[in-house]
Backbone as a ProteinNet text record, in pm:
[ID]
protein_1_A
[PRIMARY]
MRPLTLAALCAATALAQNPEVAPATPAPAAEAKAAAARSTWAVRGGAQFLGLLVSDADPANDRAMVYWARAELKPMQNATAFLRLGVLQEFVVGVDRLSPFDLQDTTVGFEYGHALPAELPYLGRRDVRLSYSAQLFLPTSQASRYQDLIVAPEARAAVGIELFPRFELGVDLSAQWRWHRYAERAGLYGGMNTQYVFGLEPSASFRVFEHSRYGTVSVSADASRLLVKKYGSRETYLSGSSDAQLWLHRYGWGLGVSYRPKQWLSASLSVSQNANVLRDGLVNVVPLHRDETQLLLGVSGHFPFEP
[TERTIARY]
73.4	-0.3	87.3	59.6	137.4	94.9	201.1	183.2	102.2	12.1	-41	78	11.6	62	23.9	112	84.2	-35.6	-109.8	-220.7	-344.6	-329.6	-440.2	-408.4	-327.6	-336.2	-416.6	-368.6	-467	-605.4	-674.2	-766.5	-841.4	-784.1	-827	-835.7	-745.7	-747.6	-845.3	-915.3	-992.7	-1142.8	-1156.7	-1300.2	-1303.4	-1209.7	-1247.3	-1245.9	-1201.1	-1236.1	-1364	-1440.2	-1584.3	-1613	-1696.9	-1766	-1810.5	-1875.2	-1933.4	-1796.3	-1675.8	-1615.9	-1588.5	-1609.9	-1553	-1447.6	-1368.7	-1232	-1230.8	-1105.8	-1134.2	-1096.5	-1112.3	-1136.9	-950.7	-917.5	-783.6	-759.9	-645.4	-645.7	-614.4	-685.5	-695.2	-556.4	-410.1	-288.8	-322.4	-358.8	-352.4	-484.1	-558	-633.8	-601.6	-528.6	-458.3	-371.6	-293.3	-193.3	-208.2	-382.6	-419.5	-511.3	-552.5	-614.9	-497	-392.2	-307.3	-265.6	-259.8	-237.8	-350.8	-480.9	-577.4	-560	-542.3	-578.9	-529.4	-554.7	-521.7	-466.8	-478.1	-431.2	-429.8	-329.4	-345	-283.3	-292.1	-250.5	-155.3	-76.2	34.6	16.3	39.8	74.3	119.1	187.2	240.9	308.3	360.8	379.2	546.3	651.8	762.7	796.1	887.1	940.9	1065	1139.3	1269.8	1371.9	1460.7	1498.8	1656.4	1731.3	1849.8	1881.4	1917.4	1975.2	2020.7	2105.2	2089.4	2101.6	1962.5	1878.2	2041.2	1985.3	2052.3	1989.2	2018.8	1912	1814	1812.3	1656.3	1667.6	1617.3	1597.9	1498.1	1413.6	1320.7	1348	1485.5	1553.1	1614.5	1610.4	1639.3	1556.4	1381.6	1277.4	1205.5	1130.5	1066	993.8	875.2	775.7	768.5	770.2	760.5	602.5	500.8	403.3	411.8	354.2	353.8	258.1	241.4	136.3	177.5	137.3	215.8	60.3	27.6	-63.5	19.8	-71.8	5.7	-87.5	-56.2	-86.2	-75.2	-118.1	-52.9	-122.5	-14.3	-27.4	-30.4	31.9	87.3	114.6	134.8	190.6	335.9	367.1	514.1	542.1	413.8	506.5	384.1	468.2	401.2	437.9	307.5	364.7	357.2	384.4	354.7	366.5	303.4	318.2	332.9	453.9	425.9	465.2	379.4	406.1	458.7	489	532.5	545.3	536.4	513.4	617.5	675.5	781.8	736.5	731.3	663.7	830.3	897.6	969.1	924.2	948.3	903.3	960.3	1107.6	1095.1	1129.6	1050.5	1052.9	1212.5	1292.6	1385.2	1380.7	1456.9	1452.5	1371.5	1400.7	1412.4	1281	1171.3	1057.7	961.4	860.2	721.8	628.6	646.3	579.4	640.2	582.1	674.7	653	603	500.5	595.9	647.3	730.4	688.9	642.1	645	776.5	806.7	890.8	886.2	1013.5	1035.4	927.2	850.3	712.2	806.6	787.2	836.7	697.8	776.9	691.4	796.2	741.1	808.8	747	851.1	788.8	888.4	813.1	946.9	877.4	968.5	915.6	1006.2	981.8	1017.6	997.5	1073.8	1056.2	1189.3	1175.1	1247.1	1283.7	1417.5	1463.4	1504.9	1531.3	1569.4	1698.8	1840.8	1942.6	2031.3	2077.6	2124.7	2263.1	2260.7	2415.3	2455.3	2606.9	2692.7	2656.2	2606.7	2598	2461	2383.1	2255.4	2127.1	2213.8	2107.6	1990	1903.1	1775	1760.1	1751.7	1692.9	1675.1	1530.1	1498.4	1579.1	1606.1	1672.5	1568.2	1569.1	1477.8	1521.2	1486.9	1550	1429.9	1498.3	1413.8	1451.7	1354.3	1392	1344.5	1409.6	1292.4	1368.7	1282.2	1342.8	1215.7	1259.2	1188.8	1202.4	1152.8	1161.7	1174.7	1259.4	1210.3	1188.4	1060.9	1024.4	1043.1	1098.6	1125.2	1000.3	951.5	836.8	884.7	993.8	1067.8	1098.6	1114.3	1161.6	1329.4	1371.4	1545.5	1555.8	1526	1545	1485.7	1417	1360.9	1429.8	1515.4	1618.2	1718.1	1744.9	1909.1	1847.9	1750.8	1667.8	1728.2	1631.6	1675.1	1547.8	1562	1485.2	1408.5	1456.5	1409.6	1566.3	1521.4	1629.1	1587.9	1670.1	1620.2	1672.7	1663.8	1730.9	1677	1792.4	1743.2	1782.2	1727.1	1799.5	1773.2	1864.4	1814.4	1853.5	1815.7	1818.6	1826.4	1912.1	1879.2	1906.9	1770.6	1792.1	1756.1	1838.4	1814.1	1774.7	1741.4	1630.6	1760.7	1859.2	2014.8	2016.8	1909.3	1837.8	1708.3	1642.2	1481.7	1472.9	1430.6	1378.1	1518.5	1627.1	1739.2	1781.4	1779.9	1772.4	1874.6	1967.2	2061.7	2013.9	2112	2073.6	2138.1	2139.3	2217.2	2136.8	2153.8	2067.8	2194.6	2145.7	2207.2	2147.9	2227.4	2127.7	2229.1	2173.7	2222.9	2145.4	2173.6	2103.8	2168.7	2101.8	2132.4	2091.8	2130.7	2057.9	2052.2	1945.4	1949.4	1916.2	2016.7	1987.2	2011.6	1909.2	1908.5	2020.7	2116.2	2252.1	2343.3	2480.9	2522.8	2613.2	2582.5	2593.7	2530	2528.4	2439	2454.7	2339.5	2364.1	2405.1	2484	2560.1	2726.8	2819.8	2940.8	3000.5	2946.9	2954.4	2858	2798.9	2727.4	2774	2880	2953.2	2878.5	2892.1	2825.4	2707	2632.5	2503	2587.6	2478.7	2502.5	2457.2	2555	2556	2498	2612.2	2567.9	2570.3	2476.6	2473.4	2480	2630	2584.9	2598.5	2503.6	2493.1	2525.9	2578	2573.8	2510.1	2398.7	2367.8	2360	2442.5	2395.7	2324.4	2246.6	2170.4	2147.1	2059.9	2064.2	1945.4	1843.2	1741.3	1673.2	1657.7	1603.4	1473.6	1376.3	1220.5	1236.4	1209.6	1242	1169.4	1022	891.2	770.9	699.6	589.4	490.3	416.7	263.9	144.7	81.9	-50.7	-145.7	-131.8	-249.6	-190.2	-90.8	-1.2	83.3	118.4	219.7	339.6	411	559.6	656	754.9	875.4	992.3	1052.3	1200.1	1299.7	1432	1533.6	1601.2	1688.5	1779.6	1861	1949.8	2065.9	2131.4	2154.2	2254.9	2327.2	2424.4	2500.4	2535.8	2563.4	2552.5	2730.2	2702.6	2791.3	2786.2	2824.6	2745.6	2861.5	2884.7	2959.6	2888.8	2927.6	2855.6	2941.3	2909.7	3005.5	2928.2	2984.9	2934.1	2966.6	2910.9	2911	3042.4	3105	3241.1	3229.9	3328.1	3317.1	3476.1	3416.5	3542.3	3588.4	3612.5	3641.5	3697.9	3773	3803.9	3709.5	3640.4	3562.7	3640.5	3567.6	3652.1	3591.7	3463.1	3383.1	3502.3	3551.8	3610.7	3520.2	3439.5	3315.5	3294.1	3406	3379.3	3439.7	3532.8	3652	3562.7	3628.2	3592.9	3587.6	3703.2	3700.1	3690.7	3610	3551.6	3456.2	3528.3	3394.7	3376.9	3251.9	3231.9	3187.6	3278.8	3194.4	3129.8	3010.1	2957.9	2891	2881.2	2869.1	2749.6	2715.4	2585.7	2559.2	2495.3	2422.5	2329	2257.8	2136.6	2105.4	2036.1	1963.3	1835.9	1749.2	1574.2	1536.4	1421.7	1316.6	1172.1	1100.9	956.1	870.2	731.2	657.7	550.2	486	385.2	222	214.2	84.5	-72	-64.5	-154	-29.5	-130.3	-69.2	-47.4	-147	-132.6	-105.2	-53.6	8.1	127.8	194.2	390.7	387.7	486	567.1	716.4	794.8	929.4	990.3	1130.3	1202.4	1342.9	1392.6	1541.2	1640.9	1757.1	1844	1945.3	1983.9	2097.7	2161	2239.7	2335.4	2392.4	2416.5	2443.3	2508	2701.7	2780.9	2879.1	2926.6	3021.8	3191.3	3258.9	3384.9	3456.6	3467.4	3564.7	3527.4	3590.1	3580.2	3679.6	3657.7	3744.7	3873.3	3846.1	3959.1	4023.3	4003.6	4046.7	3940.2	4016.2	3900.9	3899.4	3742.7	3730.3	3581.2	3590.3	3458.3	3412.6	3324.3	3303	3138.3	3127.6	2986.8	2909.9	2924.7	2793.9	2840	2848.9	2830.1	2696.7	2716.8	2569.8	2513.2	2592.7	2461.1	2459.1	2475.2	2417.3	2339.4	2312.3	2315.2	2176.3	2031.7	1926.8	1842.1	1743.4	1617.2	1478.4	1443.1	1324.1	1222.2	1124.4	999	893.3	835.9	764	649.9	572.6	390.7	418.2	321.7	299.2	142.9	104.3	9.7	-17	-74.4	-102.1	-213.1	-309	-451.7	-477.7	-470.4	-520	-681	-678	-793.8	-895	-920.6	-988.8	-1045.2	-1036.9	-1148.9	-1268.9
-138.5	-5.7	96.4	244.8	357.9	422.2	526.7	601.1	693.6	750.2	880.2	1003.5	1089.3	1177.7	1273.2	1431.7	1479.8	1541.8	1591	1693.3	1590.3	1445.2	1369.4	1319.1	1316.9	1330.2	1416.7	1517.5	1652.9	1630	1615.3	1592.7	1456.1	1367.7	1264.2	1305.6	1378.6	1441.4	1555.5	1597	1702.4	1658.2	1565.9	1515.6	1427.6	1361.4	1314	1356.1	1506.5	1595.3	1669.3	1680.9	1737.6	1654.7	1632.7	1533.9	1604.5	1706.5	1839.2	1872.3	1852.9	1904.6	1796.7	1796.4	1732.7	1731.7	1592.7	1597.9	1700.8	1759.8	1856.1	1784.6	1780.5	1708.6	1715.4	1564.9	1592.2	1673.5	1707.2	1762.1	1622.4	1692.5	1597.4	1493.8	1541.1	1481.7	1366	1421.6	1308	1222.7	1252	1150.4	1027	1076.4	950.1	896.9	969.1	845.8	777.9	796.6	738	602.6	651.4	538.5	440.1	499.3	415.8	309.1	335.6	273.4	149.2	214.1	111.4	-7.1	29.9	-68.2	-189.3	-276.6	-399.2	-434.3	-363.6	-399.9	-246.3	-207.7	-79.8	-114	-3.3	9	99.2	88.1	193.9	207	300.6	322.9	458.2	444.7	537.5	523.4	662.7	651.9	738.3	711.2	800.8	810.4	916.3	922	953.4	894.1	851.3	943.5	986.4	1069.6	1091.1	1149.2	1152.5	1339.9	1335.1	1498.8	1608.4	1562.1	1633.5	1524.9	1572	1520.5	1572.3	1461	1450.8	1476.6	1452.3	1539.6	1400.1	1300.6	1231.8	1148.1	1283.9	1181.9	1112.2	1048	929.5	831.4	803.2	652.2	657.3	766.6	774.2	786.5	800.2	861.3	681.1	716.7	574.7	605.4	504.4	550.7	420.2	426.7	291.2	333.2	230.6	246.3	141.9	106.1	24.7	29.6	-83.7	-63.1	-180	-188.7	-253	-252.9	-428.6	-453.6	-496.4	-439.1	-457.7	-509.8	-628	-667.7	-655.2	-592.7	-613.6	-711.5	-796.3	-931.2	-892	-823.6	-724.1	-625.5	-538.1	-439.1	-424.1	-322.7	-275.9	-364.9	-476	-558.6	-578.4	-556.4	-548.4	-700.4	-783	-808.6	-801.6	-777.4	-753	-813.5	-719.9	-783.8	-664	-693.2	-524.1	-566	-492.1	-526.4	-401.7	-389	-301.6	-299.6	-213.1	-196.7	-83.5	-74.5	-32.4	-9.2	122.7	179.5	252.2	188.2	246.9	386.2	457.8	534.6	476.7	409.1	394	243	165.1	4.7	-41.3	-129	-202.6	-304.2	-340	-440.3	-574	-610.9	-736.9	-725	-598.6	-582.7	-590.6	-641.1	-666.7	-558.5	-493.1	-372.8	-257.4	-179.4	-89.7	-106.5	-181.6	-209.1	-330.9	-341.5	-475.7	-457.1	-640.2	-578.6	-575.6	-532.1	-557.3	-685.6	-714.7	-793.7	-798.8	-902.7	-909.4	-905.1	-863.6	-873	-907.1	-1031.8	-997.9	-1006.9	-987.8	-981.1	-925.6	-932.7	-921.2	-799.5	-727.2	-619.1	-575.8	-542.8	-531.6	-416.4	-297	-197.3	-158.5	-91.8	-28.4	51.8	77.7	188.9	138.4	172.6	181	298.8	332.6	466	442.9	588.1	552.7	694.8	679.2	794.1	842.5	986.2	1002.4	1105.4	1110.3	1217.9	1358.9	1418.9	1582.8	1614.4	1485.7	1518.9	1437.4	1368.7	1304	1206.9	1215	1098.8	1103.1	976.7	1016.4	843.1	872.4	727.8	646.6	557.8	495	428.4	419.7	327.5	256.8	131.1	-21.5	-94.2	-124.1	-199.9	-311.6	-410	-492.5	-581.6	-590.7	-697.4	-797	-863.1	-1019.9	-1017.9	-1020.7	-1043.2	-1134.8	-1171.8	-1241.7	-1176.8	-1170.1	-1123.7	-1241.3	-1233.6	-1327.9	-1301.4	-1377.7	-1324.8	-1310.8	-1193	-1155.9	-1052.1	-982.5	-917	-989.4	-945	-967.4	-1039.1	-916.1	-930.2	-1052.9	-1071.4	-1194.8	-1282	-1280.1	-1411	-1435.4	-1344.6	-1403.9	-1433.2	-1411.7	-1418.9	-1566.7	-1635.3	-1747.2	-1757.1	-1610.1	-1616.8	-1709.7	-1774.2	-1823	-1799.2	-1698.7	-1604.7	-1575	-1439.1	-1392.2	-1326.6	-1363	-1376.9	-1195.5	-1159.1	-1055.9	-1018.1	-971.3	-930.3	-766.8	-697.7	-557	-510.1	-470.2	-398.1	-261.7	-152	-13.3	44.5	134.5	210.2	368.4	454.3	605.8	640.2	736.2	822.4	1023.6	1101.3	1191.5	1286.4	1309.1	1378.4	1517.1	1594.6	1715.8	1753	1821.5	1880.3	1876.2	1775.8	1787.3	1686.4	1698.9	1670.1	1463.6	1419.1	1254.2	1228.1	1080.4	1064.2	912.4	825.3	664.5	593.7	443.7	348.8	295.1	209.1	125.3	-32.7	-111.2	-221.9	-367.9	-439.7	-484.6	-641.9	-741.2	-844	-942.8	-1007.9	-1050.7	-1176.5	-1289.2	-1362.6	-1413.5	-1394.9	-1445.3	-1630.1	-1647.5	-1817.3	-1803.2	-1890.3	-1873	-2008.8	-2049.9	-2154.7	-2172	-2086.4	-2130	-2022.5	-2064.5	-1916.2	-1822.5	-1879.1	-1827.1	-1753.7	-1627.3	-1608.9	-1626.7	-1623.6	-1655.4	-1525.5	-1601.8	-1508.4	-1506.3	-1439.3	-1492.6	-1370.5	-1281.5	-1152.7	-1168.1	-1243.7	-1256.3	-1277.1	-1322.1	-1284.7	-1390	-1392.6	-1455.3	-1367.6	-1433.6	-1370.5	-1318.6	-1239.4	-1215.3	-1283	-1337.4	-1444.8	-1293.7	-1275.3	-1162.9	-1015.1	-960.5	-767.2	-761	-718.6	-661.3	-463.4	-399.9	-263.8	-200.3	-93.4	22.3	128.5	171	303.8	400.5	474.7	625.5	750.3	795.3	897.5	984.6	1111.4	1239.8	1307.4	1367.2	1413.6	1533.3	1621.2	1773.6	1816.6	1815.4	1858.2	2052	2037.3	2213.6	2307.1	2251	2334.1	2222.2	2254.1	2160.4	2261.1	2214.2	2290.7	2198	2171.4	2040.8	2125.6	2229.5	2227.4	2202.3	2282.3	2278.3	2189.7	2073.5	1966.2	1964.5	1877.3	1909.6	1891.9	1982.1	1963.4	1948.7	1841.6	1766.1	1792	1770.5	1723.4	1632.5	1580.8	1453	1458.7	1371.9	1312	1156.7	1117.3	948.4	958.4	846.8	731.2	599.9	520.3	381.6	337.9	212.4	126.4	13.8	-26.7	-174	-285	-395.1	-507.1	-667.6	-662.7	-740.6	-865	-988.4	-1075	-1163.8	-1183.9	-1309.9	-1450.2	-1524.9	-1686.2	-1737.8	-1764.5	-1834.1	-1898.4	-1879.9	-1943.1	-2009.2	-2133.8	-2256.3	-2252	-2117.5	-2152.3	-1975.4	-1945.4	-1828.2	-1758.5	-1653.1	-1567.3	-1430.1	-1372	-1259.6	-1141.1	-1203	-1075.4	-1073.9	-962.9	-919	-969.1	-1014.1	-991.9	-1172.7	-1233.1	-1398.1	-1466.8	-1369.3	-1396.3	-1457	-1551	-1658.2	-1561	-1504.9	-1408.1	-1259.5	-1227.2	-1094.2	-1049.5	-883.4	-872.2	-726.6	-653.2	-544.5	-440	-325.1	-220.6	-106.6	-132.7	-8.7	120	263.8	345	443.8	511.1	556.3	720.3	782.8	874.3	980.8	1065.5	1077.1	1205.5	1349.8	1443.8	1459.2	1495.5	1476.3	1593.9	1603.7	1707.1	1649	1620.7	1607.7	1655.2	1673	1738.2	1650.2	1653.5	1597.7	1645.9	1688.3	1792.1	1749.8	1606.9	1505	1385.3	1332.2	1229.7	1131.9	1118.8	985.6	1039.7	1146.9	1163.8	1235	1170.9	1259	1259.3	1394.3	1439.4	1405.8	1432.5	1418.4	1444.8	1527.1	1523.7	1536.2	1434.9	1374.8	1392.4	1429.4	1364.5	1239.4	1163.4	1076	1002	890.8	841	684.9	600.8	464.2	414.2	387.6	329.6	233.4	178.1	91.4	183.1	127.1	180.3	208	71.3	27.9	87.5	163	221	157.3	29.1	-5.4	-0.5	-115.7	-192.4	-98.9	60.7	148.6	186.4	254.7	292.7	436.6	488.2	616.4	661.1	700.2	752.6	915.9	933.9	1026.5	1046.8	1136.9	1146.8	1214.9	1289.6	1332.1	1350.7	1198.9	1121.8	1205	1244.1	1297.8	1168.6	1075.2	976.6	869	885.2	809.4	866.9	1012	1104.5	1117.6	1059.3	1062	1173.8	1224.7	1300.7	1244.6	1224.2	1158.1	1219.1	1203.2	1274.6	1171	1177.8	1037	1128.9	1039	1073.1	940.2	932.2	794.6	844.5	705.6	751.6	612.5	636.9	558.4	530.2	437.2	436.4	322.7	336.1	220.6	199.1	102.6	55.3	12.5	74.2	41.8	-86.1	-157	-257.2	-239.7
-14	15.5	30.3	-88.3	-100.3	13.4	127.3	168.2	204.9	253.7	255.4	238.9	117.5	130.3	245.2	249.7	337.4	288.1	229.1	197.9	214.8	183.4	238.7	357	396.6	597.5	626.2	598.4	637.7	609.8	533	499	552.9	597.7	682.4	809.2	884	985.1	1025.6	906.9	923.3	926.5	843.7	790.8	941	1033.8	1154.5	1245.1	1260.7	1343.7	1336.1	1201	1211.6	1070.8	1081.5	954.4	841.7	890.2	779.7	705	719.5	660.8	524.6	419.3	286.5	280.4	190.6	161.6	47.6	13.6	-140.5	-249.8	-373.9	-491.7	-512	-556.7	-618.6	-723.5	-767.7	-899.9	-1006	-1157.4	-1269.4	-1262.4	-1229.6	-1223.3	-1108.7	-1014.4	-891.6	-899.1	-1007.6	-1006.3	-1056.4	-1172.6	-1284.9	-1259.3	-1128.1	-1057.5	-1004	-941.1	-842.4	-910.6	-1033.3	-1100.6	-1179.8	-1208.1	-1249.1	-1122.8	-999.7	-890.3	-893.7	-900.2	-902.5	-1006.8	-1071.6	-1240.9	-1209.1	-1267.1	-1265	-1432.1	-1538.7	-1664.2	-1749	-1817.4	-1874.2	-2079.9	-2086.8	-2226.3	-2321.3	-2338	-2407.5	-2540.1	-2618.1	-2743.6	-2834.3	-2896.3	-2963.8	-3092	-3164	-3255.8	-3306.2	-3361.5	-3331	-3536.1	-3523.7	-3619.6	-3662.1	-3742.9	-3710.4	-3880	-3836.1	-3966.9	-3961.5	-4067.5	-4051.1	-3998.7	-3911.9	-3835.7	-3973.5	-4033	-4152.1	-4243.9	-4381.7	-4441.6	-4564.3	-4669.6	-4797.1	-4905.5	-5073.7	-5156.9	-5187.3	-5135.6	-5110.6	-4955.1	-4923.9	-4750.4	-4712.1	-4805.5	-4802.9	-4775.2	-4819	-4795.9	-4639.3	-4580.2	-4424.9	-4331.8	-4393.9	-4291.8	-4284.6	-4154.4	-4124.2	-4027.8	-3993.8	-3876.8	-3802.3	-3656.1	-3569.2	-3515.3	-3491	-3426.5	-3350.2	-3222.1	-3122.8	-3020.8	-2958.8	-2892.9	-2800.1	-2643	-2531.4	-2448.4	-2427.4	-2304.9	-2166.4	-2089.1	-1911.4	-1851.2	-1766.8	-1663.1	-1511.8	-1409.6	-1272	-1229.2	-1182.3	-1102.5	-932.7	-925.3	-791.9	-775.8	-672.8	-677.7	-730.9	-768.4	-866.9	-912.4	-960.8	-1135.8	-1212.4	-1337.4	-1443.1	-1589	-1579.8	-1685.5	-1820.2	-1959.8	-2067.8	-2173.4	-2325.3	-2468.6	-2559.9	-2647.3	-2698	-2819.7	-2930.6	-3076.8	-3134.1	-3238.8	-3289.6	-3437.6	-3566.6	-3676.9	-3744.6	-3843.9	-3895.8	-4012.3	-4052.1	-4201.4	-4265.4	-4369.3	-4442	-4551.5	-4556.7	-4672.5	-4848.7	-4807.5	-4942.5	-4942.4	-5023.7	-5045.9	-5089.1	-5020.8	-5084.8	-5199.2	-5257.6	-5361.3	-5290.8	-5149.1	-5068.9	-5050.3	-5038.6	-4949.9	-5037.1	-4989.1	-5119.1	-5006.7	-4928	-4846.1	-4779	-4770.5	-4672.6	-4524.4	-4497.2	-4328.4	-4313.2	-4197.2	-4128.2	-4003.1	-3962.2	-3814.2	-3723.8	-3599.9	-3527.8	-3449.4	-3391.6	-3303.1	-3166.4	-3172.5	-3056.3	-2923.8	-2827.3	-2704.1	-2566.1	-2514	-2381.3	-2287.5	-2162.9	-2047.3	-1927	-1848.8	-1676	-1611.8	-1521.3	-1497.3	-1322.5	-1259.6	-1103.1	-1033.1	-981.6	-948.3	-808.7	-740	-623	-535.6	-436	-384.2	-278.3	-262.9	-76.5	-53.8	94.7	173	174.3	137	173.9	206.2	264.7	351.6	273.1	201.8	121.7	183.6	200	222.3	184.1	265	219	150.7	124.1	43.2	135.8	219.3	354.5	294.5	329.5	305.1	170.2	66.3	-70.3	-106.3	-199.3	-219.9	-321.9	-323.5	-465.3	-517.6	-679.8	-769.9	-815.7	-771.3	-885.3	-937.6	-1011.9	-1176.7	-1246.5	-1240	-1312.3	-1425.9	-1554	-1581.5	-1675.8	-1710.2	-1797.7	-1944.9	-2025.6	-2153	-2263.7	-2360	-2449.5	-2593.7	-2697.3	-2786	-2913.6	-2977.3	-3079	-3244.1	-3338.6	-3451.2	-3539.8	-3520.7	-3597.2	-3719	-3730.9	-3784	-3986.2	-4069.6	-4121.5	-4092.8	-4024.5	-4046.6	-3970.7	-3855.8	-3769.4	-3844.4	-3918.9	-4003.2	-4078.4	-4165.1	-4242.5	-4183.7	-4058.1	-3960.9	-3875.8	-3885.2	-3832.7	-3730.9	-3640.3	-3502.1	-3448.7	-3336.7	-3290.9	-3171.8	-3031.6	-2953.4	-2888.8	-2833.9	-2778	-2629.7	-2500.3	-2412	-2361.6	-2272.3	-2218.1	-2079.2	-2008.9	-1863.6	-1819.4	-1793	-1739.1	-1602.3	-1551.9	-1414.3	-1418.8	-1355.7	-1393.5	-1242.9	-1190.7	-1068.7	-1089	-1008.9	-1037	-922.5	-901.8	-796.5	-771	-698.2	-707.2	-609.8	-715.7	-617.3	-542.3	-672.4	-643.2	-691.2	-654.5	-710.5	-810.9	-875	-1000	-1082.8	-1067.2	-1120.3	-1060.9	-1145.7	-1148.4	-1247.1	-1186.9	-1221.1	-1263.4	-1348.6	-1342.6	-1457.3	-1365.9	-1466.9	-1474.2	-1652.8	-1715.4	-1752.9	-1734.4	-1790.4	-1800.1	-1908.5	-2015.6	-2031	-2093.9	-2111.8	-2212.8	-2325.4	-2405.2	-2453.5	-2510.1	-2518.7	-2675.7	-2845	-2890.3	-2991.5	-2991.5	-3019.8	-3145.9	-3247.4	-3358.2	-3404.9	-3570.8	-3584.8	-3657.9	-3695.9	-3756.4	-3682.5	-3652.7	-3655.3	-3761.7	-3887.2	-3974.1	-4020.1	-4131.1	-4193.3	-4360	-4414.1	-4582.5	-4615.6	-4763.4	-4838.8	-4805.7	-4916	-4906.2	-4804.1	-4785.2	-4690.6	-4595.2	-4569.1	-4449.4	-4311.4	-4279.8	-4153.3	-4097.2	-3926.4	-3844.1	-3734.3	-3698.6	-3590.8	-3480.5	-3454.1	-3301.5	-3174.3	-3123.3	-2986.6	-2843.6	-2822.1	-2713.2	-2695.1	-2637.5	-2642.8	-2489.8	-2448.4	-2300.9	-2305.4	-2246.3	-2276.2	-2119	-2104	-1987.5	-2085.8	-1957.1	-2053.2	-1880.2	-1893.6	-1730.1	-1838.1	-1750	-1795.2	-1701	-1728.9	-1670.2	-1701.1	-1602.9	-1668.4	-1578	-1618.9	-1534.6	-1542.2	-1441	-1494.6	-1498.7	-1602.3	-1644.7	-1563.7	-1592.8	-1574.5	-1511.7	-1420	-1360.8	-1307	-1364.5	-1331.5	-1330.5	-1217.3	-1198.1	-1347.4	-1419.3	-1508.3	-1610.1	-1655.6	-1769	-1798.8	-1720.1	-1756.3	-1738.1	-1782.5	-1716.7	-1793.6	-1839.4	-1958.8	-1875.9	-1968.3	-1925.2	-2020.5	-1961.5	-2069	-2009.9	-2092.1	-2060.5	-2177	-2124.1	-2159.7	-2131.1	-2240.3	-2168	-2252.1	-2273.2	-2351.3	-2328.3	-2392.2	-2411.2	-2459.7	-2381.5	-2471.5	-2466.9	-2583.5	-2628.7	-2655.4	-2541.7	-2631	-2693.2	-2855.7	-2899.6	-2958.5	-2900.8	-2964.9	-3017.6	-3173.1	-3257.1	-3255.4	-3327.2	-3321.6	-3350.7	-3293.6	-3368.2	-3492.8	-3567.9	-3690.5	-3728.8	-3752.3	-3809	-3921.5	-3941.9	-4171.6	-4143.5	-4262.4	-4243.5	-4412.1	-4366.6	-4457.5	-4498.7	-4629.6	-4616.5	-4585	-4482.2	-4417.6	-4216.8	-4213.8	-4114.3	-3985.2	-3993.7	-3864.7	-3861.2	-3877.9	-3876.8	-3752.2	-3733.6	-3643.9	-3517	-3449.5	-3340.8	-3233.5	-3207.3	-3067.8	-3104.6	-3236.3	-3225.4	-3107.4	-3056	-2947.1	-3020.3	-3103.1	-3148.5	-3018.9	-3057.8	-2940	-3002	-2942.7	-2995.9	-2860.6	-2927.5	-2852	-2892.5	-2815.5	-2828.4	-2725.3	-2778.6	-2697.2	-2758.1	-2654.4	-2708.3	-2622.3	-2634.2	-2573.5	-2634.4	-2560.5	-2574.7	-2507.3	-2487.6	-2460.1	-2484.8	-2382.7	-2373.7	-2286.5	-2330.4	-2250.2	-2219.9	-2120	-2037.1	-1995.6	-2104.1	-2100.8	-1972.2	-1979.8	-1921.9	-1885.3	-1762.9	-1707.7	-1753.6	-1875	-1927.5	-2139.1	-2130.2	-2294.6	-2286.7	-2359.6	-2354.8	-2500.6	-2547	-2671.9	-2669	-2726.6	-2715.7	-2820.1	-2843.8	-2933.6	-2942.1	-3001.4	-2939.7	-3075.4	-3012.3	-3109	-3084.3	-3153	-3056.2	-3239.7	-3179.5	-3275.9	-3240.9	-3301.6	-3221.5	-3345.4	-3325.4	-3435.9	-3377.5	-3459.7	-3424.7	-3345.6	-3290.1	-3242	-3342.4	-3404.6	-3546.9	-3642.2	-3728.9	-3841.7	-3954.3	-4064.8	-4167.2	-4053.3	-3936.6	-3858.6	-3807.2	-3761.2	-3706.1	-3592.9	-3480.2	-3368.3	-3413.4	-3461.1	-3560.5	-3490.1	-3373	-3302.6	-3321.2	-3438.8	-3477.7	-3434	-3315.2	-3264.2	-3318.3	-3435.6	-3518	-3647.5	-3651	-3775.2	-3898	-4024.4	-4060.5	-4086.3	-4122.3	-4150.6	-4046.3	-3917.9	-3804	-3742.4	-3711.3	-3624.8	-3646.3	-3584.6	-3594.1	-3547.2	-3616.3	-3541.4	-3534	-3370	-3341.8	-3347.2	-3348.3	-3234	-3273.1	-3146.7	-3109	-3006.3	-3010.7	-2898.8	-2826.1	-2725.2	-2645.6	-2545.7	-2553.6	-2401.1	-2366.6	-2242.1	-2115.7	-2093.9	-2102.8	-2102.3	-1967	-1857.8	-1709.2	-1740.7	-1724.8	-1664.9	-1519.2	-1461.6	-1382.6	-1313.7	-1196.8	-1185.5	-1182.3
[MASK]
+++++++++++++++++++++++++++++++++++++++++++++++++++++++++++++++++++++++++++++++++++++++++++++++++++++++++++++++++++++++++++++++++++++++++++++++++++++++++++++++++++++++++++++++++++++++++++++++++++++++++++++++++++++++++++++++++++++++++++++++++++++++++++++++++++++++++++++++++++++++++++++++++++++++++++++++++++

């Protein structure tokens, strides 16, 4: 059971002392939070536009839309079972595609989160938020089917803390194992399929503006580092990604701003990049590579259902 807020406690005390005093009507944001806490299942959904930050002469080749929906069931407090479906729409259809629409990999999983009090030097008492999740990626996308993916289980753990009012820091850890029917991709230059992916992603966010009527505006920044292990190869191929001992290093970063006018609605605008550390066999990190830096614009909604 969630602890009573100070306002709710004062209202309850006043009502007990004077039965004629009616409790104040909660604000819409508080009502939405209370409904989300009481609900046993919910639906989330959204759409996102993806394109290069710097467009070339034919920008449609680098633009796409993602539509997604996620059904959630809460069997217990702080725990959620979910099923996510997504559709990718490309603006230009490749020669190996029959339609601009393609399913993303379907995700089914379970997540749990809670908070622990902690005494920090010079900062005093803070709540440390912890969350854990386990999920399975099912091969419903065309790319995964071409690579003969059977299933990809993934485990994640995240920790977050509000160091100062409105300012939060967090770290996300992930580990994924990809089970393919064949270790090798088809074709002379196909190389080997990915076997393991380990990720580390620190992040920071700051709520620039908060208002019970006009919503919340936040800015955020994150960085990521991925270690990708390919399946080992018993033969020598022309592709440099077939080395049995190869670990690929990837880096990423993101900057974004989000606006939540209602508790159930949010919009975001961000710039991000994800790329390999090695380019042509050399360490060459280009943080603002024009062919890899993306602009993302998204909108999402959360619709809880009360029992």
